[in-house]
N, C-alpha and C positions, 0 to 999 in steps of 0.2 A: 209348027212350034218346036223349038229346040228343047231337048231334054234338059231339065234344070241341072242335073249332074254335070253335063258337058259345058253348060253356060258358066257355072261357078268354078269348075276346074280350069276353064280357059282364063278366067279372071285371076285365079290363084297363081298361074304360071308367072305373072308379072308382079306379084305382091312384094317380093323381096328386092325388086329393082326400084330403088328409091327415086331414080330420075324418070321413071316411066309415068306417062300421063294417061289416065283412063278416060276415054271418050265414049260417047253414046251409051252411057250406063242407063239413062232414062228409058231407053227402048226395051230394056230387060223387064221393066214393069208392065209391058204389054203382053208378056208371055203368060198365058192362062195357067200353064202347068206349075208355074212358080207359086201361084195362089193355092193350088191344090196341096202343094207341099206345106205351105204356111198353115193352111186350114187343118191339115192332118196333125201338125204339131200342136196348134192351139187347142184342138179338141180334147187333148189329154189333160188339160188344166181346168180344175173345177171353178177357179176364179172367173173364167170366161162365161159362166152362167149368171154372173152378176150384171145387172143393167148398167150401161154407161149413161152419159148425159142425154143421149137421144132416146132413152127408155128401152133400148134393144140390147140383146146379148147374142151369144152364138146360136141359140135356138132359132130354127127357121132358115139357116144358111142354105143357099141354093146357087146353082151355076149361073142363073140369070143375074143375080146380084153381083157376082164376080165380073160378068161381062159388062154390066153397067158401070161398075167401079173402074174397070180398065178404060172404058170410053171416056169417063170424066178425066182420067189421067192423060189420055191422048190429047184432049183439047185443053188441058190445064185448068179445067173448071173445078177440079177436085179441091175441097177445102176441109181440112180436119176439124172436127167438132171439139169444143173445149172439154177438158176432162171434168168429171164430177168429183169434187173433193170431199173426202170423208176423213175421219181420224181414228187411229188405232193406238192402244196404250203402248208406251215404251217401258223398258225394264226399270227405269228410274222413276216411274210413276207419271211422267209427263206424257203428252199425246203427240204422236207423229202424224203429220199430214200425208194422206195417200190419195193419189189421183187415179180415177177409173175412166179410161178412155172408152169411146164408142168401139164396138167390136170391129166395124169396118175399118177404123183407123188402126186397130191392132193388126188386122190382116195386112194392110199396106205396110205398116212398120216392120212386120216380120219378114216380108219380102225385101224391104230396104236393109234390114239387119243382115240377111243372108248375103246380099250384094256387098255391103260394107265390110262384112267379116272376110269375104273372099278377097277384097281389095287390100285390107290392112293386116290381117292376122299374121301372116308370115313375116311381116316387117316389124312387128312388135318386139320389144326387148325380152330376152329370156328371164329378166329380173322382175317382170310384171306377171302377176298371177291371178288377178281378179277378173271375173266374168269372161273367161276365155275357155275354148275347148281344151279338154284334158288338163286343165288347171284348176286349182282349188286352194283353200286355206292350208290343206295338208302339204301340197307341193311347195307353197311359200315357206312353211315351217321347216320342211325337209331341206330346202335350199339354205335356209338360215342355219340349220344344224351342220350342214356340210361345209359351208363357206365362211362362217363367222368365227371359226376356231381361233382362239388367242386374242380376240378383240379386247383392247384396253378400255374402250369407251363405247357407249351406245348413244345415238341421237334419235329420239322418238319424234317422228314428223307428224305435225297436226296442221291441216289446212282449214282455216275458218270457213264453215258452211260451204264446202266445196261444191256439192251438187246444185245448190241454189245460187251460186255465184259464178258459174261458168259464163264467161263473156261471149255473147252471140257473135259479135264481129270477129273476135279472135278465133273462135271455132270455125266460122265460115272461111276465114283466111287460111287456116290449117288444112281444111278440106280441099280448098282450091289448089294447094300445093301438089296434090296427086290426082284430083278429079277435074277434068276439063270438059264439063258438061253442065252448063248453067241451068238447064231445066231440072236436073237432079239436085243441084244446089238450092234452087228456089223451093223445091219440095221439102228439103230439110229445114229451110227457113220457115216455111209454113207451119211445120210441127213445132219449131222452137217458139213461134209467136201465137200458138193456138190458145194458150191461156187455160183457165179453169173456172168452173162455176161453184160457188159456195153460197148456200142460203138463197139460191135463185138470183145471185148477183154475179155478173161476169167480171173476171179479173184478168188483165193482160200480163203476160210474162215479159219482163225486160231483161232477164238473165236466167241462167239455169237450164237444165235439160227438161224435156217434156214430162209433165206429171204422170207417173205410172207408165211411162212410155217403154216399149220393148227395145227401142234403139238407144235409150238413155244410157245404160251401162257401157255400150260400145262407143258412143260418142264421148263419154267420160274418159275411156281408155285412149281414144284418139287424141284427146286434149292433153292428158297427162303423159302421153308418149313423148312429148317434148321434154318433160322433166326427166324421163328415163334416159333419153338420148343425151341430155345435158350431163346427167350423172355419169354416164359411160365415158364421156369426154373428160369430165372432172377426175374420174378414177385414173385415167391415162396420164394426167398431169400430176396427180397427187402421189401415186405409188412411187416408191423410191427403194433402190437396192434389190439385188437378186435374192439374197438371204441374209439373215442376221449374222453378225460376227460371233465367233465361238465364245462361250462363257469361260473366262480364265480359270475359275475354280474347277469346272468340269474337265477342262483340258489338262489341268494339273493332276487330277485324280486318274485320268486315263494314262498319262505318262507314268505315274507311280505304279499303276497296275501292270503296264508293259515291263517295267523294270523288275517287278516281283516275279512275273511269269518267266523272264529270262533266267533269273536267279534260281527259280524252281527247276528249270530244265537242267541245270548244272548240279543241283543238289543230290547227294546220295544218302545222306543221313535221314532215316525215317522220322525222327523227332523234328528235325528242321523242315522236312517236307510238309508235315502236318501243320506246323506253325505258319509256313508260307501260304498254304492252302486256306487257312483260317483268315490270314491277312487279306487275301484276294477277295474272299467273301465279304469282309468288312468294307473294303474299298468299293465293291459293287453296290452294297447297300447305301453308302454315302453318295455314290455317283448318281444313282437313279433318283435320289431326292433333290438333285440340283438340275435345273434346266440346262440342256446342251447348248442352247443359244442364249445370248445376252438380251434379256427383255428390255433393257434400257438403251439399246443401240439406236442412236438418233439418226443414223444413216439408213435405217430400214423403216419404211412406212407403208401401210396398206389401208385401203378404204373399200368396204363392201356395202351393197345397197340392195334392198328388196322392197317390193311394193305390192300391196293387195288393195285394189280400188284406191281410196284416198288415204289409206294408212301406209306409211313407209317407215322402215327402220334402217339406220346406218350403223355399221360397225367400223371402228377406227383403231388401227394400231398406230399410235402417235401420241401427241400431247393434248392436254385440255385446250391449249391455245389453238391447236389445229382444229379441234371440234368447234370452238367459237367462231373461227373463220369460215368453216364449212357451213355452219348454220346461217351466218350473215350472207354468204354468197348465194345460198339457196333462197333465202328471203328476198334478196335483190332480184334474182332471176324470176321468181314467181310474180313479183310486183311488176317488173318491167315487161316481161314477155307474155305472161298468162293472165295478168290483172287479177291475181289471187293474193291472199294475205296469209302469211305463216304466223300462227299464234305463238307469241313469245312465251306466254305463260305455260302452254301445254307442250311446246316443243322442248323436251327436257334433255339435258346432257347427263348421262348416268355412268358411273364407273362400272367396269365390266364385272366386278365381284358383287355388285348390287343389282337389284331386279329392275329391268326395263319392261314395259308393257307392249305386247304385240299379239293381236288376234285372240285375245282372251287368255293368253299365257303370260306368266312371269318368265323373263329370259335373263339368264346370267351366265357368266363364265366360271366353270368349276376350277377352283384352286386346290389342288391336292397333289401329294407326292406318292400316291398309290401306284403300285407297279405290279406287273405280272410277267411271266416268262412267255416268250413267243414260241413258235413251233420248233425252233432250234435250241430252246432252253436258255436263251439270253434274256436277262431281266431288263424290262423296258418300262418307261413311264407311259401308260396308256390313257390315263384319265385326266391329267392336267390340261387346262386350257380348252376343254371341250364345252360346247354349248349345252346348257341344261334348260329344258322346258318344264315349267312347274305350274300345275293348276293349284290355285290358292284356295284356302278355306272361304275367303270372301267371294270368290267366283261361284263356289257351290252354294253358298248362302244366298246370293242374289238369284241364282237359278231356281232354288227351292221356293223362295219368296215370290218370284214371278209366276210359278206354277200354283201358288197358294196351297202348298203341301206341307208347310212347316210353321210352327209357332216357336218363337224364340223368347225366352225369359232369362233375365240376369239375376243370378243368386250369388251373393257374396262376391260380386265382381266377375263372375264366370258365366258365360252364355250356356244355357241349356236348350238344346234343340229337341223338339218333339213333333213327330208326324201328326197331322190333323186331317180330318175328313174333308174331301172336296165336294161340298154339297151339290154343286151344279152338275156333277157327274152321276149322282145317285138316281137321276131320272132315266138314265140309259140302261140297256140290258146288261147282264153280267159280263158277257163276252166283250162288249164294247168298252166297259170299264177296264177289264183286264188288258185288252189290246192297247188301250190308251196309255196305261202305265208302262207296259212292255216296250212300246215304241219310243216313249220318252227316255226310258233308261238306255235302250240301245242307241238312240241318237246321241245322248250325252256321252256314253262310253266310246262310241265310234269317233266323235270329235276329239276327245281328250285321250285317245288311244296311244298317242305318241308322247304323252306326259311321262316324266321320269319318276314321279312320286305317286304310284298307283295306290298306295295305302290310304291317301287322303280321298281319292275318288270313291272309295268304298263307302264312305259316310253318306254319300248321295243315295246309294242303293238302300241303305238301312232306313233312312227317313222315308223314301218312296214306298218301301214295303209297309212300314207302319201306316202311312197315309192311305194306301189302298185297302188294307184290312179295316181301318176305321170308316172308310167310305162305304164298304159293304155292310159294316155294322150299322151305319146310319141309315142305309137303304132298307134293311130288314129289321131295324130296331132291335137288334140282338147284340150281345157281347159275351166275352168270356169263352167258356167251353162250347157253348152252342155255336158261336161264330167260328171257332177253330174247327169244329166238326163239319160245318157246312163247307168250308174252304179246303179242308184237308183232302189231298189225293195222294195216297201212299205216304212218303216222307216229305212231300212238297205241298205247296198250296196252289190252287187254281180253280177253274170253274168247269162245270159239266154243262153241256148244251146238246142240242139236236141239230144235225145238218139239214139241208134242203130236202133230203130223202127220209128224214125222220130217224136217222141212226144216232145212237148215243155216242157222243164224243167228249173228250176232255182236252183242256188246254192249260198248261202250267204257267205260273208266274215266272218271270225271267230268273234263271238260276245258273247261268253259264259263267258268272263271274266277270271280272275285268281282265281283258287280254291286251297287254301292251304290244303295239306294233313297233318292234325294235328297228327293223330295216326301213319301215315306211314304204314309200313308193319309189320306183326307179324313174327319176326325172331327167336322166342324162340326155336321152334322145329327144325328149320333149323340149328341153330348154336350149340345148346347144344346136340342134338341127331342126328348127321348126319347118314343117312341111304338111300343110293341110290338104287332105284329099276328101272330096265329097262323094259319098256313095248313098244312094237312096233305094229303098225297096218300094214295090208297087203299093199305092195308096188304096186300101180296100174301101175307105170312106168315100173317096171320089169315084171309084168304080161303081159303087152302089148308087150314087147320085146320077152318074152318067148313064146308067142302065135305063133310066126314065120309066121304070115300072114300080108302082107303089108296092112296098113290101107288105102292106096290110090288105088292101083291097084288090091289087093287081091292075089298077087303072094305068093306062099309058099316058103320061104327061110329064111336065117339068116337076121335079121333086124338091121337097124341102126336108132338111134333116132336123128331126126332133131330138133334143138332148135332155137328159136328166142327170142330176148330180150323183145320186146313189141308187143302185138297184133295190137296196133293202127298204128304201122309202116308198117304193111303189105299192099300190094297193092291188092285190091279186084279183079283186072283183072286176077291175077294168080289163077288157079284152086285149087292148093294145099293150097294157102293162104285162099281162101274162105272156104275150108274144115276146117282149123284150127279156123277161126273166128266163124264159125257156132257152133263149139263145145267148144269155149272159152278155148282153150288149146294152150299153147306156145310150145308144143311138138307134133310131129307126128312120129309114128313108121313106117318106110318105108323100102323097099328092097334097095339093093345097087344101082340098076339101076335108080329107082325113085329119090333117094337121089342125084345121080349125075346129073340128069336132072334138079332138083330144083336149084342146085348151078350154073348150066350153063344157067339158065333162059329159059329153053325149056319146062317146065311143067306148 
């Protein structure tokens, strides 16, 4: 068996060769070590402890099952099970459907994902940022900040029900452009058609990606890569002119300044010298308030594009008529080539000085004549035409409501926000409550760390602090000075607890403030020169399974891996639980007999 690292790096070598055809991909699925890698990755996610439609989860995984899975793939008798559909609440109060596949299907999909990523990743556009290695919402936003400078218009792209409307035939056709292995294509088709079970009734999928599928985001990227490539070609045709023509007023002032400087060089009278110096300063002040380039130059056009999953934003230096034509052309392309529909109502054309929406931020172009001197002391306009990312009060409002941490009342037409207790958290211990609030604040701060209006973000912290204090008050049924005394640790608030060794510890409520990331992340190398290299470390999980020695009783046999969600949920009265707690592991490799006794509560 070849090392997974060598296999994937071999595929990656040809990724950016668009005319290269990948053959014999299906045989990679026979490599047992690929499944070891997949299992190692999946084992870290708690969601894999949830039962799929076959009633099984990651618990009990063993090498024998992997071998059986590979054999079914060899003879093509493998058939994915339909996903189990459930629903989770959305921010707007509606319910989002969620598919939970069988774990064996997740394992196969993870191997397929690694293969497809190696085949496609380096060929993807640098303007695509969703569900990719070393890419994130922040890299998309940083690209926006760096490249949309001076945009006159924004086009907010919205594809109707993208993930549910991916055309299977179109997707297969796209895959066949690069993959010349019909067995692999047939396997992808099996997952596309696997369907889902809801209320014990089977539903077939006629479009869309697999429900809850690990390969779904990657398949979506492969699908929309066609849009990315189309936009790259479109940009090449749309862009016009090397640079804008000079602003006549700016040029006039520069000429006047040169004339005054020449006059100053010849002048000997101190009074006249001071007067001329004053005139130069006044000219400088006027000059920096006027753009050097003519913003109305019709011979200069630019188009910028960025995409995260199915959300995309276009920046245009041009006219509104240009924007209407771009929108119509994209709509036609999506309908004819990808069988998708662009929403006319939600695909908005917005002027640059007004806010467009992208990835939870309001985006607009700053119009200001503010200036500052450079390192040489020359006064320059630094702030005009820069992209501003703004987190709105409405965004914070929705987040707090989603967390059930705020009560909003309207008094004399003004909204009054008040933190409220989260009763469902009061059943947890003190440290869990504190950690819950701290993690939510850090997560919110981290995501919006590139926002330009940090003062608004602080209101989130204030309400969350109020909510946590009231949650503790509800738990202990105390308030006022008694509650403050209980939570007070020095000048801050927090909780006191004992660690596993019985030592007294304290943990404080988040008090580091909001730290704005001005520079963001360096995405130049990532975007301009994509080059994926796979490096793997040895999988301790599989080493333990391969040892064939039960970690509890010492019996020599084929082992099964027992998984638990959280170590803190284990009861120390159980001998096997004490074993796991002592080793700080959420897994234990045991023989079939020991595994059966654990689940029957007899060990």
